[in-house]
N, C-alpha and C positions, 0 to 999 in steps of 0.2 A: 326317539327323543334326540338322539344324537345327529340324526338327519336334519331335523328341524333346527336344532342349534347351529349346525355347521352353515346352514343356509340364512338363518336370520341374525346370528352374531358370530361371524367368522373371525378367527383369530388373526387373519391377514386379510382385511377388507381392501377394496380398490379405492383408488383416488383419480379422479379424471381431471383433464384440463390443465391447469396450470402447474401440476406436478412435473411435466416434462420440463419447464423451465428451471425446475431446481435440480436438474441433472440426474433424474431418475429414469430408469429403463421403461419403455413402452412395452406392456406385455398383454395385449388384447387376447391372445389365445388362452389365457388363464380364466376368462370370464365365462362361467358356467351359466346356463339358463336360470338356475335358481338365484345366483347373485345378481344377475341382470335384473331379475323381478323384485329382489329385496331392495336394491338401491336405485331402481328405475333408471337404469343406464340404457335407454333405448335408441339414443341418437348420439353417437360419438364421433361423428364425422369431424375431422379436423382436430380432434382431442387425443391426448395420450391417457392410457391406463396404466397405472402403476399399482404395486402392491406393498403395503406397508404393515409393519406390526406396530404395536402401541407405542414403543419407544421412537420408531422412525416417524410415526404421525406426529408425535409431540416435538420432534426437532424441526418440522417443516417451518418456513418463514411465515410469520403471521399473515402476510398477503396472500399466501398460497392456502392456508387453513380457512380463510374466510371465503374463498370461492368454491369450496368443495360442494359437489352437486347434492349429496345426501349426508345425514348424520351417520357417523360411526357408532355401531353397536358392538361394544367389546364383550366377550364372554367373561363371566365372573369365575373365580375359582371354585365356588359353590355351583354345582351343576343345577340345582333346584332353583337358585336365584336366576340363572341364565334362562332357565325354562319359563319362569314367571315373566321375565322381560319379553321373551318371544311371544308368550301368549298374549300379553298386553299389546304387542305390535300387531298381532293378528286380529284382535278384537277391536282396535282402536278405529273409530269412524265407520265400522261395517255393521250391517244388520245381522243379528244372530239367526241362525237357522232355527225354525220352529218345527222340525220333524217330530219332535215328542208330543206336540200338540195335535197332530193329525189324528183324528179318530180311527180306531181299528176298522170300523165299518167302511171308512173311506178307502183305506188300503185294500180291503177285501175286494171292493166293488172296481178298483182300477187294475187289480192284478192281472186281468186278462188282456187289456189294451196296453199296459205298461209293466210287464212282468219284471223288469229290472229296477223300478224306481225305489221300491222299498229299501232294497239292499245298498242303494247308492245314496239314499238321503242322510245327510250329516257327515259324510266321509270326506277325507281330505285325499288328494292325489299323492303318490310316492315321489313325485317330481314336478317341476314346471313343465307344462305342455298340454296335458289334457284340458279340453276346452268345452264351451257351452254346446257346440255341434255335436261332438262325440258324446256328451252327457245325455243329449236328447235321444240319440241313437241308442245308447246304452239303456236308458230307461224303457225304450220300446223293445228291448230284447235282442238287439244286435251284439253278438258276441265280440268282446275286445274292444268296442268302439269307445267306451268311456275312458279308457286309458290312453287315448291317442289324441294328438293335435290334428284334429280332422279339419281339412281345408273345405273352402266354399263349394268346389266342384262335387266332390262325393255327397256333401249334405244336400246340395240342390238336387242330385240324382235321387237320393233316398226320398226327398220331399215330393219329387214328381211321381215316384213309384208308389209310395205308401200313403199319400194324403190327397185330399181334394180341397180346393178353397172354401172356406167357411168355417163355422163352428163359434162357439160362445165362450166367454171367460169361466162361466160355472160348469161347462161340461167337463168330462173326463176324457183326455186325450185330444185336447185342442192345442195344436202346435202354435206358439206365438213366435213370430219371426219379424224382426226388425230390420228394414232395409234403408240404405242411404240414399241420397238424391239421385245416385247413378244406378239405383235398383240392386246393387250388390247387398248380399245379406251381411249384417253386422253383429247381431246376436240372435239367440233362440232360447226359448223355454218351453215347457209343456205343462198344461193344467192337470191336475188330479181329480177334479171335481170338488164340490163342497167349498169352493172359493180359495183352493190351494194351488200353488204352482211349484214346479221344481225347476232350478236352473243353476248353472255354475258361473258366477260373475266374471271370471277371468281364467286365463290359462295359468296363472301363478301358483306356486306350491302352496300359498297361504290362502288360497281360495277353495273352500269345500263346495260340494254339492248342497245347495240350500233349498230348504222348503219355506216359502213365504206365503202370506196372503197374496192373491193375485194383483191387488192394487200396489203392494209394496214391491213385487217383482217388476211390475211395469215402471215404477218410479226408479228402481235400480238400474233399468236398462235405457232409461230416457237419455237422449243426447240431441244436440241441435241437428236438424236436418233428418233425423230418423222418422220413418213411419212404420207403425205396426200393422202387420198382416196376419190373418189367422187361417190355419189350415186344419182340417179334421182327419184324423187317422181313418184309414179305410177299414 
């Protein structure tokens, strides 16, 4: 809980952009992956990143406060209130995982093809970084993969070695791969059978390994220019 609170409502959050004009020190070295994902600070080119406590934030000139790229979420004195705020942030606008709705028979049938799937379902990473590619490999039984920020190249190598093109959405072990117009893989999920799919929506600390109905997983991964390809586990 302390780790989640530190990531979601830090006592000294960052302020980008116009803060430098207020005479504040630029400290991009203090930006952790977790804080980057919490405040969506992905493109800071030409901006300064400064760190403020609550009092310092309130002392900023109004024109600086108005242009902050993300809302500050300050921790409460009551830890339980802070946790409720973070849970609300994690849940807002996101589809809940339905791992508890998957029938036991479905888990039994898929255990051979995806031995790691049941253990991963509904779990959160311990940090930002673990992503959809590593999650698919982890579900397929590759040790340690689910906890890594797996890059495209090793995912493509695994795909070539362990799958063949084809498969259907209602199969168990159909790897769903979304590619951009350039052919590069952008996202991946894997089906469990019975109309269920497993995926991790992003590499953020707030993104669990979700179980969704296949149409919902496809909607979640939809983006302009992406095309869905299917691969069947060997």
